[in-house]
C-alpha positions in Angstrom: 27.7 5.6 11.1 24.9 4.1 13.2 21.3 5.1 12.5 18.3 4.1 14.6 15.5 2.3 12.8 12.0 1.1 13.6 10.7 -2.1 12.2 7.0 -1.7 11.7 4.2 -3.4 9.8 0.6 -3.0 8.8 -0.9 -6.5 8.9 2.4 -8.0 7.8 3.4 -5.4 5.2 6.7 -4.7 6.9 9.1 -1.8 6.3 12.2 -0.4 7.9 11.4 3.1 9.2 13.8 6.0 9.8 13.0 9.1 11.8 14.4 11.9 9.6 13.3 14.8 11.9 16.6 14.5 13.7 18.9 12.5 11.4 19.6 12.5 7.6 19.5 9.4 5.4 21.6 9.6 2.3 20.7 7.5 -0.8 17.6 5.8 0.7 17.1 3.9 -2.6 20.4 2.0 -2.3 19.7 1.6 1.5 16.3 -0.1 0.7 18.0 -2.6 -1.5 20.6 -3.5 1.1 18.4 -3.6 4.2 15.4 -5.3 2.7 17.2 -8.7 2.3 15.6 -11.1 4.7 18.6 -13.4 4.9 21.6 -11.1 5.1 20.1 -7.9 6.6 17.1 -6.6 8.6 14.5 -7.7 6.1 11.4 -6.0 4.9 9.3 -4.9 1.9 11.4 -1.7 1.7 12.4 1.5 3.6 10.2 4.3 4.6 11.3 7.7 5.9 9.4 9.9 8.4 10.3 13.5 7.4 9.3 17.0 8.3 6.8 18.7 6.0 5.7 22.3 5.3 2.3 21.1 4.0 1.3 18.6 6.8 2.2 17.3 10.2 4.8 15.1 8.6 5.9 13.6 5.3 6.7 10.1 4.1 9.0 8.8 1.4 8.9 5.1 0.6 11.3 2.9 -1.3 10.6 -0.6 -2.5 12.9 -3.5 -2.0 14.4 -3.0 -5.5 15.2 0.7 -4.7 12.4 2.2 -6.7 10.4 5.0 -5.0 6.7 4.6 -4.6 4.2 7.5 -4.6 2.0 5.9 -1.8 1.8 3.0 0.6 -1.5 2.5 2.5 0.0 0.3 5.2 3.1 2.5 5.4 1.1 5.7 5.9 -0.6 4.3 8.9 2.7 3.3 10.4 4.2 6.7 9.6 1.3 8.3 11.4 1.7 6.0 14.4 5.5 6.7 14.6 5.0 10.5 14.4 2.3 10.3 17.1 4.3 8.0 19.4 7.4 10.1 19.0 5.5 13.2 20.0 5.7 15.0 16.6 1.9 15.3 16.5 -0.7 15.4 19.2 -4.4 14.3 19.4 -6.1 11.7 17.3 -5.8 13.4 13.9 -2.6 13.5 11.8 -1.9 14.7 8.2 0.8 13.1 6.2 2.3 14.5 3.0 3.0 11.8 0.3 3.9 12.0 -3.4 0.2 11.3 -4.1 -1.0 14.2 -1.9 -1.7 14.9 1.7 -3.6 12.1 3.6 -5.6 12.6 6.8 -5.5 9.9 9.5 -7.7 9.3 12.5 -6.1 7.3 15.2 -7.4 4.6 17.6 -5.4 3.9 20.7 -4.4 0.8 22.6 -4.4 0.3 26.4 -0.8 1.6 26.5 -2.0 5.0 25.1 -0.1 4.4 21.9 -1.6 4.3 18.4 -3.0 0.8 17.6 -4.8 1.5 14.3 -5.7 4.3 12.0 -8.5 5.2 9.5 -7.1 7.0 6.4 -8.9 9.2 3.9 -7.1 7.9 0.8 -8.7 10.3 -1.6 -10.7 9.6 -4.8 -10.0 6.6 -6.9 -8.5 7.3 -10.4 -10.3 5.2 -13.0 -9.3 6.7 -16.3 -7.1 4.3 -18.3 -4.5 6.8 -19.4 -4.1 8.2 -15.9 -3.4 4.7 -14.3 -1.2 4.9 -16.4 -1.9 2.3 -19.1 -2.3 2.0 -22.8 -6.1 1.5 -22.3 -8.3 4.5 -23.0 -11.7 5.5 -21.6 -13.1 6.9 -18.4 -13.1 3.4 -16.8 -11.4 0.1 -17.6 -13.7 -2.5 -16.1 -13.8 -6.2 -16.8 -11.6 -5.7 -19.8 -9.9 -8.6 -21.6 -6.1 -8.5 -21.7 -3.5 -11.2 -22.5 -0.6 -11.9 -20.2 1.8 -14.8 -20.9 -0.5 -16.1 -23.6 -3.6 -16.3 -21.3 -6.5 -14.0 -21.3 -7.6 -12.3 -18.1 -10.5 -9.9 -17.4 -8.9 -6.8 -15.7 -10.2 -3.7 -13.9 -7.8 -0.8 -13.4 -7.7 1.5 -10.4 -5.1 4.0 -9.1 -5.0 4.9 -5.4 -1.8 6.9 -5.8 -0.3 3.6 -7.0 -1.5 1.8 -10.1 -3.4 -1.5 -9.6 -4.7 -4.2 -11.9 -7.5 -6.2 -10.3 -8.4 -9.7 -11.5 -11.4 -11.6 -10.1 -9.8 -15.0 -10.0 -9.4 -17.6 -7.2 -6.1 -16.6 -5.6 -5.4 -19.8 -3.7 -3.1 -22.1 -5.7 -1.9 -19.4 -8.1 1.8 -19.5 -9.0 2.1 -15.8 -8.3 5.9 -15.8 -8.7 5.4 -16.8 -12.3 2.2 -14.8 -13.1 3.0 -11.6 -11.2 6.0 -10.5 -13.2 3.9 -11.0 -16.5 1.5 -8.3 -15.2 4.1 -6.1 -13.6 6.3 -5.8 -16.7 3.6 -5.8 -19.3 4.0 -3.1 -22.0 0.3 -2.3 -21.2 1.6 -0.5 -18.1 4.4 2.0 -18.9 5.2 2.5 -15.1 4.7 -1.1 -14.2 1.7 -2.3 -12.2 0.6 -3.9 -8.9 -1.7 -6.8 -9.4 -4.4 -8.3 -7.1 -6.1 -11.7 -7.6 -9.4 -11.7 -5.8 -12.1 -14.0 -4.6 -15.6 -12.6 -3.8 -16.7 -14.2 -0.5 -19.9 -12.2 -0.2 -21.0 -8.6 -0.8 -19.1 -7.4 2.3 -16.0 -9.6 2.2 -13.2 -10.2 -0.4 -10.0 -12.3 -0.2 -6.9 -11.2 -2.2 -3.3 -11.9 -2.9 -1.1 -9.2 -4.3 2.0 -8.9 -6.4 3.6 -5.5 -5.9 5.9 -3.9 -8.4 9.4 -3.8 -7.0 8.7 -6.1 -4.1 7.0 -9.2 -5.4 4.2 -10.9 -3.3 3.7 -9.1 0.0 1.5 -10.1 2.9 -0.6 -7.0 2.6 -1.1 -3.9 0.4 -3.2 -1.0 1.6 -3.7 0.8 -1.7 -4.3 -2.7 -3.3 -7.1 -3.4 -0.8 -8.6 -0.1 -1.7 -8.4 -0.8 -5.4 -9.9 -4.2 -4.9 -12.9 -2.8 -3.0 -13.4 -0.1 -5.7 -13.1 -2.8 -8.4 -15.7 -5.0 -6.7 -18.2 -2.1 -6.6 -17.5 -1.3 -10.3 -18.1 -4.9 -11.2 -21.3 -5.2 -9.2 -19.9 -7.5 -6.5 -20.2 -5.0 -3.6 -21.8 -1.7 -2.7 -20.7 1.9 -2.2 -20.9 3.5 1.2 -20.7 0.1 2.9 -17.7 -1.2 4.8 -16.0 -4.0 2.9 -13.6 -6.3 4.8 -10.6 -7.3 2.6 -8.8 -10.4 3.8 -5.1 -10.4 3.0 -2.3 -12.8 3.8 -1.3 -10.8 6.9 -4.7 -9.8 8.2 -7.8 -7.7 7.4 -8.4 -4.1 6.2 -11.8 -2.4 6.2 -12.4 -0.3 3.1 -15.4 2.0 2.4 -15.8 3.4 -1.1 -17.9 6.6 -1.3 -18.8 9.0 -4.1 -16.0 11.4 -2.9 -13.2 9.3 -1.4 -12.0 5.9 -0.2 -11.5 5.1 3.5 -9.1 2.5 4.7 -8.9 1.3 8.3 -6.4 -1.1 9.8 -3.7 -1.8 12.4 -0.3 -0.2 12.7 2.3 -2.1 14.7 5.8 -1.6 16.0 7.8 -4.9 15.9 11.1 -3.7 17.3 13.7 -1.0 17.2 17.5 -1.2 16.5 20.5 0.4 15.1 22.2 -0.3 11.8 25.5 0.8 10.3 24.9 2.8 7.0 
């Protein structure tokens, strides 16, 4: 059975998207495992479904390359909004998207072709409580806290933006992330696993990061991770609230603003190509 797909990315964080307004996808978890392979299939960081919603203009479900379902994807939600707008399921420059971490509101910017080029997303308030990340740490905040991974001590800051993140302010260039990342991801400190960012502070308005995502490994970009990094930088005194912070990732830049009430994320949403696949 052939199903149409859309290969899309947010600054290199690429997923395979299916429009489920007019077609059904059975067992998307297994499909994500099969289609994400970059040598023997389409290739991507996972599969994302654009679905109808009773709570918002549309809904998204996202599945990592290992088949696990994620509650949120910052780069993915921008692409879901673009796909919904470009396909005519929503009108205007505002779109609401239902996710497993709540309804997110997007404001679009358009390219010369009249299609969505980028989006600013209200990502909601950052969760800082150690137990709610979730982790074995307690307290209203876990900031610059020592923890041991693979026999080495790191100072970590924990932030959840719908997905749990562990932020380490350590020069990211030259790190053997394929060895270090799994030590964080599968640590017993994090009962639901963890996404980990290694960050360099360039100045008070710019950060550079690499990310190891649970279920996907190192990716070129992570929207919730960039949000978590900006929040962690403010908490550690490296940056300021209510000020745009440019986060440099492997695939490009995201602009994050951390306020007293919410976190805003702004970045590109790009359609790479469309196709059909037998499922």
